[in-house]
Each structure stands twice: as structure tokens, then as C-alpha cells.
C-alpha positions as a LaTeX table, in Angstrom:
\begin{tabular}{lrrr}
\hline
Residue & $x$ (\AA) & $y$ (\AA) & $z$ (\AA) \\
\hline
Met1 & 19.02 & 11.54 & 24.98 \\
Ala2 & 21.14 & 10.83 & 22.01 \\
Asp3 & 24.59 & 12.84 & 22.11 \\
Pro4 & 25.15 & 15.24 & 18.94 \\
Leu5 & 27.67 & 13.05 & 17.47 \\
Ser6 & 25.41 & 10.11 & 16.99 \\
Ile7 & 22.90 & 12.65 & 15.62 \\
Ser8 & 25.71 & 14.19 & 13.36 \\
Val9 & 26.19 & 10.79 & 11.83 \\
Ser10 & 22.71 & 10.29 & 11.68 \\
Val11 & 22.15 & 13.43 & 9.28 \\
Leu12 & 25.21 & 12.56 & 7.38 \\
Ala13 & 23.90 & 8.96 & 6.93 \\
Val14 & 20.01 & 10.81 & 5.59 \\
Leu15 & 22.26 & 13.28 & 3.27 \\
Gly16 & 23.73 & 10.11 & 1.70 \\
Ala17 & 20.49 & 8.24 & 1.13 \\
Val18 & 19.23 & 11.61 & $-0.22$ \\
Gln19 & 21.75 & 12.06 & $-2.39$ \\
Arg20 & 21.54 & 8.31 & $-4.01$ \\
Val21 & 18.05 & 8.74 & $-4.31$ \\
Val22 & 18.39 & 12.13 & $-6.10$ \\
Ser23 & 21.16 & 10.23 & $-8.62$ \\
Val24 & 18.95 & 7.59 & $-9.12$ \\
Cys25 & 16.10 & 9.71 & $-10.05$ \\
Lys26 & 18.56 & 11.85 & $-12.52$ \\
Ser27 & 19.42 & 8.39 & $-13.83$ \\
Tyr28 & 15.54 & 7.71 & $-15.01$ \\
Ser29 & 15.10 & 11.53 & $-15.80$ \\
Ser30 & 17.63 & 11.18 & $-18.84$ \\
Ala31 & 16.98 & 7.71 & $-19.98$ \\
Ile32 & 13.08 & 7.54 & $-19.88$ \\
Asn33 & 11.85 & 9.90 & $-22.38$ \\
Asn34 & 8.48 & 10.06 & $-20.98$ \\
Ala35 & 9.31 & 9.94 & $-16.92$ \\
Ser36 & 5.85 & 9.61 & $-14.38$ \\
Trp37 & 4.81 & 12.71 & $-13.08$ \\
Ala38 & 5.82 & 11.25 & $-9.52$ \\
Leu39 & 9.79 & 11.77 & $-10.76$ \\
Pro40 & 10.00 & 15.52 & $-10.48$ \\
Arg41 & 8.03 & 15.33 & $-7.26$ \\
Val42 & 10.24 & 12.45 & $-5.29$ \\
Val43 & 13.67 & 14.48 & $-6.77$ \\
Ala44 & 11.84 & 18.10 & $-5.33$ \\
Glu45 & 10.87 & 16.29 & $-1.95$ \\
Ala46 & 14.19 & 14.55 & $-1.80$ \\
Arg47 & 15.95 & 17.99 & $-2.32$ \\
Val48 & 14.00 & 20.24 & 0.37 \\
Leu49 & 15.16 & 17.49 & 2.96 \\
His50 & 18.52 & 17.97 & 1.68 \\
Asp51 & 18.07 & 21.57 & 2.45 \\
Val52 & 16.65 & 20.75 & 5.61 \\
Leu53 & 18.97 & 18.29 & 7.03 \\
Glu54 & 22.15 & 20.42 & 5.86 \\
Asp55 & 20.42 & 23.40 & 8.25 \\
Leu56 & 20.55 & 20.63 & 10.96 \\
Glu57 & 24.31 & 19.83 & 10.28 \\
Asp58 & 25.02 & 23.56 & 10.56 \\
Leu59 & 23.48 & 23.62 & 14.22 \\
Glu60 & 25.29 & 20.54 & 15.32 \\
Pro61 & 28.68 & 22.43 & 16.52 \\
Leu62 & 26.51 & 24.83 & 18.88 \\
Ala63 & 24.88 & 21.46 & 20.65 \\
Ser64 & 28.21 & 19.73 & 20.65 \\
Glu65 & 29.55 & 22.74 & 22.64 \\
Val66 & 26.45 & 23.02 & 25.10 \\
Glu67 & 26.90 & 19.39 & 25.25 \\
Ala68 & 30.21 & 19.93 & 26.26 \\
Gly69 & 29.67 & 22.41 & 28.30 \\
Ser70 & 31.34 & 25.31 & 26.33 \\
Val71 & 27.98 & 27.17 & 26.40 \\
Asp72 & 25.37 & 28.39 & 28.14 \\
Gln73 & 22.09 & 25.81 & 28.14 \\
Thr74 & 20.32 & 28.51 & 28.02 \\
Ala75 & 21.45 & 29.86 & 24.62 \\
Ser76 & 21.03 & 26.99 & 22.82 \\
Ser77 & 18.49 & 24.06 & 24.48 \\
His78 & 19.64 & 21.20 & 21.92 \\
Ser79 & 17.05 & 18.97 & 23.35 \\
Ser80 & 14.88 & 19.06 & 20.26 \\
Leu81 & 17.86 & 18.09 & 18.31 \\
Cys82 & 18.79 & 15.22 & 20.43 \\
Ser83 & 15.44 & 14.03 & 20.15 \\
Leu84 & 15.57 & 13.54 & 16.47 \\
Glu85 & 16.99 & 10.17 & 16.56 \\
Ser86 & 14.01 & 8.38 & 15.58 \\
Pro87 & 12.68 & 10.46 & 13.05 \\
Leu88 & 16.45 & 10.47 & 10.76 \\
Ser89 & 16.36 & 6.41 & 11.45 \\
Met90 & 13.13 & 6.36 & 9.80 \\
Cys91 & 13.99 & 8.91 & 7.05 \\
Leu92 & 17.11 & 6.64 & 6.63 \\
Ala93 & 15.06 & 3.90 & 6.35 \\
Glu94 & 12.33 & 5.31 & 3.99 \\
Leu95 & 15.06 & 6.74 & 1.61 \\
Gln96 & 16.56 & 3.31 & 1.69 \\
Ala97 & 13.70 & 1.53 & 0.91 \\
Leu98 & 13.06 & 4.05 & $-2.18$ \\
Glu99 & 16.18 & 3.46 & $-3.48$ \\
Lys100 & 16.01 & $-0.19$ & $-3.73$ \\
Asp101 & 12.79 & $-0.47$ & $-5.13$ \\
Leu102 & 13.87 & 2.25 & $-7.86$ \\
Leu103 & 17.13 & 0.73 & $-8.99$ \\
Pro104 & 16.62 & $-2.80$ & $-11.10$ \\
Arg105 & 17.16 & $-5.82$ & $-9.75$ \\
Asn106 & 20.94 & $-6.50$ & $-10.77$ \\
Trp107 & 21.51 & $-2.96$ & $-10.88$ \\
Lys108 & 24.75 & $-3.33$ & $-9.45$ \\
Ile109 & 26.07 & $-5.58$ & $-12.66$ \\
Phe110 & 25.45 & $-2.37$ & $-14.41$ \\
Asp111 & 27.35 & 0.73 & $-15.14$ \\
Gly112 & 27.71 & 3.95 & $-17.35$ \\
Pro113 & 25.95 & 3.15 & $-20.57$ \\
Lys114 & 24.98 & $-0.48$ & $-19.65$ \\
Met115 & 22.85 & 1.21 & $-16.51$ \\
Arg116 & 21.58 & 3.77 & $-18.89$ \\
Ala117 & 20.55 & 0.95 & $-21.18$ \\
Ala118 & 18.54 & $-0.90$ & $-18.29$ \\
Leu119 & 17.17 & 2.53 & $-17.20$ \\
Gln120 & 15.75 & 3.03 & $-20.79$ \\
Ser121 & 14.03 & $-0.92$ & $-21.17$ \\
Met122 & 11.97 & 0.31 & $-17.84$ \\
Thr123 & 9.37 & 2.44 & $-16.82$ \\
Trp124 & 8.73 & 4.22 & $-13.18$ \\
Pro125 & 8.53 & 1.29 & $-10.82$ \\
Leu126 & 6.27 & 2.07 & $-8.38$ \\
Lys127 & 2.86 & 2.56 & $-8.52$ \\
Glu128 & 1.01 & 5.65 & $-8.31$ \\
Thr129 & $-0.09$ & 4.97 & $-4.83$ \\
Asp130 & 3.04 & 3.60 & $-3.58$ \\
Thr131 & 4.48 & 6.92 & $-4.63$ \\
Arg132 & 2.27 & 9.34 & $-3.21$ \\
Arg133 & 2.73 & 7.13 & 0.14 \\
Arg134 & 6.22 & 7.62 & 0.23 \\
Leu135 & 6.08 & 11.06 & $-0.78$ \\
Asn136 & 3.40 & 11.88 & 2.21 \\
Asp137 & 6.12 & 9.59 & 4.71 \\
Leu138 & 8.79 & 11.73 & 3.48 \\
Gln139 & 7.14 & 14.94 & 3.62 \\
Arg140 & 5.84 & 13.70 & 7.51 \\
Leu141 & 9.33 & 13.27 & 8.52 \\
Arg142 & 10.52 & 16.44 & 7.08 \\
Gly143 & 8.18 & 18.54 & 9.01 \\
Ile144 & 9.23 & 16.74 & 12.17 \\
Leu145 & 12.65 & 17.58 & 11.19 \\
Ser146 & 12.04 & 21.09 & 10.24 \\
Leu147 & 9.73 & 21.52 & 13.50 \\
Ala148 & 13.16 & 20.94 & 15.31 \\
Leu149 & 15.32 & 23.10 & 13.82 \\
Asp150 & 12.78 & 25.75 & 13.55 \\
Lys151 & 12.45 & 25.12 & 17.76 \\
Glu152 & 16.24 & 25.07 & 17.93 \\
Gln153 & 16.62 & 28.45 & 15.68 \\
Ala154 & 13.99 & 30.20 & 17.73 \\
\hline
\end{tabular}
């Protein structure tokens, strides 16, 4: 079973990945005139996932207190939080892969206006089937995280 600190670190890592994906999507949104139907859906799913992760992050101090023994175990069973290490890892991997696929291959050489110009010359980089699969994967992982959150809050 994972300790609360490693879960906190995992939540923070996934939050960072969500923010990077949203940032890349916003760059596409401002650069592409006829943005894909997928763009707002990816951003919306990322924001909902972000909210769930923030709620999980808010529960971490209580889980740490339970782990340390300063709070009665019956007050909150943190086992559901500690079982999230695998879904969090999968979520992080999915978001990192999505970010990689969204960014131009040589994106590191671009900054500011150059990045905008590079994105303007592109279209949405994912095929519809790939986008739908990724959205489904993120929704499934968010569902797992939400269930653990609901269990913890009950």
C-alpha cells in the first residue's frame, strides 16, 4: 500500500500534466481558426480531471494524519486513497502521451510568436478515433479517481 506522501506527489504530478495539456490546447485554440471539435472536449475533460485531483489533494492531509496515528482510523479510512497509485500513474502516462502528440516535434526551439506561427501552420494533430480513445481513457481514469474520492468523503 502506498504512503500518503507518494500519493500526494503523484496527484501533484498529474495536476502538472493536466495544466500542460490545457496550455497546449489553449495555444491551439488561439492559433487555429477552425479548431477541431476535439479541442474543447479535451480541455473540458482536463478541467474536470483537474477538479477531481484538487479534491483528492485536499483529502491528503487527513490521510497523512491517519497514517501517523493522530486521527482515529474510523474517522477516515485512507485505504481508498492509497489504492490510487496505479490509476494516478496511468493517468499521468496518458496525459504525457497526449501532450507529446499535441506538440510539434521540434516545439522546444519555438517560443512565443514562433510557437503560435508553428501551430497556425498545423491542424489538430490527432485523428478522431485517437482523440475519442484518449478522451474515453481519461474519463475512465477520472471515474476511478472520483469513486475513491466519493468513498473517502462518505
